[in-house]
Structures are given as structure tokens and as C-alpha cells.
C-alpha positions in Angstrom: -17.5 4.4 -12.8 -15.5 1.2 -12.6 -11.6 1.2 -13.3 -9.3 -1.7 -13.9 -6.1 -2.6 -11.8 -4.5 -2.2 -15.0 -1.7 0.5 -14.7 -1.8 0.6 -11.2 1.8 1.7 -10.1 3.7 1.6 -6.8 6.3 4.4 -6.3 8.8 4.9 -3.6 11.5 7.7 -2.8 13.5 9.4 0.0 11.3 12.9 -0.5 7.8 13.5 -1.0 6.5 12.2 -4.4 4.5 14.7 -6.8 1.6 13.2 -8.6 0.0 15.2 -11.5 -2.8 13.2 -13.1 -1.3 9.7 -13.8 2.2 10.8 -14.1 4.7 10.7 -11.0 8.0 12.5 -10.4 10.6 12.3 -7.7 9.8 8.5 -7.3 11.3 5.1 -8.2 8.8 2.5 -9.8 8.3 -0.9 -8.2 6.4 -2.9 -10.8 3.7 -4.6 -8.8 1.5 -7.9 -9.5 -0.8 -7.5 -6.7 -1.6 -4.8 -4.0 -3.3 -5.2 -0.5 -6.1 -3.1 0.9 -4.5 0.0 1.9 -7.0 1.3 4.4 -8.7 -1.0 6.8 -12.0 -1.0 8.1 -12.6 1.1 11.2 -13.3 -0.8 14.6 -16.8 -0.5 16.3 -16.8 0.9 19.7 -20.0 -0.5 21.7 -22.3 2.2 23.2 -25.2 0.2 24.2 -26.7 0.9 27.3 -29.5 -1.1 29.2 -32.3 1.2 27.9 -31.3 0.0 24.2 -33.3 -2.8 22.4 -30.2 -3.5 20.2 -26.4 -3.0 20.2 -25.4 0.5 19.2 -21.8 1.5 18.1 -19.6 4.5 17.2 -16.6 4.4 14.8 -13.2 3.7 16.4 -9.8 3.6 14.6 -8.8 1.9 11.4 -7.7 -1.5 11.7 -4.4 -1.3 9.7 -2.3 -4.1 8.7 1.2 -4.3 10.3 2.7 -4.7 7.0 1.3 -3.8 3.4 2.4 -6.7 1.1 2.9 -6.0 -2.6 3.7 -9.1 -4.8 6.3 -8.3 -7.8 8.5 -10.3 -10.3 11.9 -11.2 -8.6 14.4 -8.7 -9.5 17.9 -9.1 -7.9 18.9 -5.4 -8.3 15.6 -4.2 -6.8 15.8 -6.8 -4.1 19.0 -5.6 -2.9 18.1 -1.9 -3.3 15.0 -2.3 -1.1 16.7 -4.4 1.6 19.3 -1.7 1.5 17.1 1.2 2.6 17.5 2.3 6.2 15.1 5.1 6.4 11.3 5.3 6.0 10.3 6.2 2.5 7.6 8.1 0.7 5.1 5.7 -1.0 2.5 6.4 -3.7 0.0 3.9 -5.1 -1.6 5.5 -8.1 -4.6 4.1 -10.0 -5.2 4.6 -13.8 -7.9 7.2 -13.0 -5.3 9.5 -11.3 -6.6 8.6 -7.8 -3.9 7.4 -5.3 -2.9 6.6 -1.8 0.1 8.2 -0.1 2.0 7.3 3.0 5.4 6.7 4.7 7.0 3.6 5.7 9.9 1.2 6.1 10.2 -1.1 3.0 11.8 -4.6 2.8 11.7 -7.2 0.3 11.6 -11.1 0.6 11.8 -13.8 -2.0 8.9 -16.0 -2.8 8.6 -19.7 -2.9 9.3 -21.5 -6.0 8.1 -24.5 -8.1 8.3 -26.2 -11.4 7.7 -23.9 -14.5 6.7 -20.9 -12.4 8.1 -17.3 -12.3 10.1 -16.3 -9.3 8.5 -13.7 -7.3 9.2 -11.3 -4.2 7.1 -9.9 -1.9 7.8 -6.0 -0.9 6.4 -5.2 2.3 5.9 -1.8 3.9 5.4 -1.2 7.4 3.4 2.2 7.6 4.7 4.9 9.7 1.9 7.4 8.9 -1.8 6.9 8.0 -2.3 6.4 4.3 -4.3 9.4 2.8 -6.4 9.0 -0.3 -6.7 11.7 -3.1 -9.4 11.4 -5.8 -8.3 11.6 -9.4 -9.2 14.4 -11.6 
């Protein structure tokens, strides 16, 4: 089954965020326009021996981005609030089918570039401090 990006939501909070279906409690919404790949691909560790006719591999660790960048419309209040956070936050990225990623990380915001006749955007960057986990929807 395919799902749309419509209604994908990012929440953060100082304590664990409770997810029930597509509803979230104990979290503050960050209205996002884009989201990154949350879990990267695994590296490949080569195990080839001189007896092998082709290279062989085992899975290594996931290649995680240093920052997970989300694009949002600029909001001065949210910009100041996010940049004022000093402790790692709990985060949840939830999809319309109720599936979600959850993790912890430090949050910061930066303003986007501007041009004629365009919306001002900001980038919310999350530096992960835990490995994101995926929970399937119900």
C-alpha cells in the first residue's frame, strides 16, 4: 500500500512523546514542508577471500547523516524557540498511516535564502543522539 506525504508531521518535546494512531500527545508540532531520509543505508564490510570468485560482504552499521534537515516556512517565534533549546529533545516523525520514526537529538534552526516573490523558509536541523527507531502503523 502506498501512502502520501500529506499529513506527515514532526513533533518535539523535552520528554517522551506518546503516539496513538495518527495522534500525538506531549509534543510540539513543527509544520514541515520536507523531511530527509531518517535511516540511512547500511555500509558493506567486505569479506572476500582468495577462494571467492566474486566479492562478498556482510552488513555494517547504518550510514547516518550528521544532521537531519527539515524545511519549514519561516516563523520568528518558532525560530527563536528552537534556537533556545539547550538539551536534547525527543522527536517523532509520524506518517498518515500511523507509522513513525522516533529518536532524540539536538535541534537548531537556520534561515533560508530569499529571492523575489518567494516564501521565506527555514531549516530545522536535528543532530541525532540516539538511533531512530521505526514503528509500523496500525
